[in-house]
Every structure is written in structure tokens, then in C-alpha cells.
N, C-alpha and C positions, 0 to 999 in steps of 0.2 A: 547275550552276555555283553556287558558294558565294556567300553574301551577305556584306556588310561593314557593321558597325554602328559608327559613330564615337561613342565614349563621351564624354559631357559632361566637360569639364575644369574643375575648380573648385579654389579654394584650400583647403588643409587648415586647418580651424578647427572649433570646437565645433558651430557651426550646420550646416555642410556634412557633418559626420560623424555628426550626430544619428541615432540608431537603429542605427548600425553600430559606434560606438566613441566614444572621447574623444581630444581633442588634448592632448598634454602636452609640456613642455619639459625636464623633469629625469628621465632614464631611471632613476636609482637609486630614485626615490620612487614610480614607477608600479607599480600592483598589477594583477594579473589574477585573474579568477574561475575557480575549479575547479568542474566540473560533474559530475553523475551521467551515466553512459552505460550501455549503448549506445543508439544511435538506434533509434527505432521506425518510421522511414520505410522506403522501398523501396530506397534506395541501399545497396550493400554497404559494410560498415565495414572500413577498413584500420587496424589497431591494432598498435602495437609499443611497447616500453618498459615502464615501471612504472606506478604509480598514485599519484595524490594529491600529487604534488610539482610545483614550478615549476622548469623548466630555464632557465638564463640562458646565452647563448652569443653568439658573434660569427659572422657568415657573410658571404660575399662575393658580389657581383653584378658580372658583367663581360661585355663583348662579345667575340666571336670572329667576325670577318667580319660576316655579317648575322644572327648568332644571339646571343640574350641567354642567359647561363648563370647559375646560382647554385650555390654549393658551400660545404662546411665545416659542414654540419648534423650535430648529434650523433645525432638520431633521425628526421630528416625526409628526404624525397627531394629530392636536388639534380638538376642536369642542365639541359637546354634549357628555357627559360621561354617564349620567343617569338622572332619573327623581325622584323628591322628592314627597313623599306621606305622609300624616298624618293619624295616627290611632286615631279616635275620642274617643275611649274608654280609651286608655292609655295616650292620648295626646303626644305620641311619634312620632318622624319623622323617616322615612326610605328612603333609596335610592334604586330604582329598576334598575338593570343592566342586560343587555343582551350581550353586546359586550366585549370580553376580547382578549388580545393578549399576545404573548410570544416572546421574543427576543432570537434568536439562535446564534448570533455572539458574545454576551457578556452578562455579568451580568448587573445589574442596581442598583444604590444607590440613595435613596431619603430621604430627611429630610426637615421638615418645617424650613424656615429660621429664623423666629422670635418666635419660641417656641409655635406655634399654635397647639392645639390638633387635631389629624388627625387619619384616619383609612386607613390601607393598606390592600387591598383585594388580596389574593394570593392563588394559588393552585400548587401542585408539578408538575414538568415536566412530561408530558405523552401525547401521541398522542390523545387518546380519553378521554378528560377531561369531567367530569360530575359535575352537580351542587353540589353534596355532597362532592366533593374534595376540595371545597373552605373554607377558614377561613378568618375572618376579624380581623386584628391585630390593637388594639388601642394604639396610642402613646400619652402621655400627652404633647408632644412637645419637650421633652428633649432628644429624641433618634430617629434614623431613621432606615431604613432597607436596607441592601445590598443584593439584590436578586441574586440567581444563574441564569446562562443562562438557558433558557427554562421554567422558572417559569411563570405560567399564572397570569396575573394581569391587572389592569386598573389604571387610574390616581388616586393619593391619594384623599381621600374624606375629605373635611373640615367639621367641625361640626357646622359652623355658616355661615351666608349669606355673611359676609365680604370677600373680596379678600384675598387669602392666597398665599404667594410666597414660592416655594420649591426650594431647591438646588438639582441638579441631576448630576450624572455621568453615562454614557452609552457608548456603542460602536458606532463607526462612520458609520458602514455599515447600521445599523438599519434593519437587516435581521429578519423579523417578520412574524409570522403566526397568523391567527385570528380564533376566535371561536364565533359563534352567537348561544347562548343557546336556543333562541326561535326556531330557525330553526332546531337545532340538538336534542333538548330535550323538546321543547315546554314549557320552564320554564324560569321565571324571577328569578334572585337572589335578595333577599331582605335583605338589610344591615341596622341594627339599627344605628342611628346617636346619640350615647351616649357612656358613659364609660361602661366597663363591670361591671356586678354586683359583689360585694365583695364576696369572697369565705369564 
């Protein structure tokens, strides 16, 4: 039977994103780093596109029933991101995630276009990432995150069923490695779809 790890939920700010990226408020001004590749680790590299350029695009995140989807990528993989479950005791909603990826050719910047509250799931760059390495960073929609190259992540998670459009900058190579936590650690990540509790 699979395990479930409830990811700590924190506010997106420079302190909580330290080591994984920076918080920003103006998408047009944010820069990402382009890196040399390929990886020297044991994970197979998935690579498409060109080299040395920064792509800027919009993409969508939306719910269909109990599944979270993303779509509209120029050179990335869209499709099912996670599944939504409800806790009848607390009446809270969660997303269960298994698949994560990390881009080795460049950083990646993400921000909701119309100020929609969102959660960015991230873990520091490392070969053998574990469930307890992850943190969920909540944005009220006024800021985004510019992740460093190699940071583990998934598509942003919207807090409502309506379609949310995000602005994104990333490298054109899309040199990516994957992690399937069910296969590697028999564990689902469980991310609460709400604001962090006040401290």
C-alpha cells in the first residue's frame, strides 16, 4: 500500500524559496539562467528543442473532474498533473502528485497572469530527491517564482476549478529529468489547496 506525505505549506517569499529560486512581482523583468548540459547523473535525459535561448509563453492549468491538467506548452509535456481528493472531516481539498521533473538547461519563471492564487511545489536540486525534500509555496497571485536550474517541480496548482493562465520563461532545450515517487519511494505527495495558516 502506498504512503502519503503531506507537503509543508508556506507563503511564497524570498526566505521560503531560498536555495530553490527567487520571488518576483514583475514578470517582464525577471531573468533566468541558461546552463551547460547534459546531466552527468543516472537519470535519463529528455531533450527537445533548440539551444541557448529563452522561451516565453502562456499555458493553462485547469481541473476536469478530479484531475488537474496543464496544456498549451510550446516544447514541454502537458497532460494530467495530479488528482484532487477531499478530506470529509476537514472539508479540505488536496492534490495528490507522483510525477515531478527538473530542468537542467535553464531556470524557469512562473507567474499567474491574472492574479489567481496558486501553489508552486518545489524541492532543491539533487539526484536522489525524496518526498520530505518538497515544500509547497503559496502565492496570493501578486508574485511568481523564478526557479534555479535543477529544481524539482510540477505545473503550478490553481486553487479553484476555473482555468488559470500562467506566464512562463524557460530554456529552449527543455533538458529534463523525471522522478516518479510511487516507483522510487512508494509515496504520493499530498498538497493542501488553501492558504497557509497564519503564524
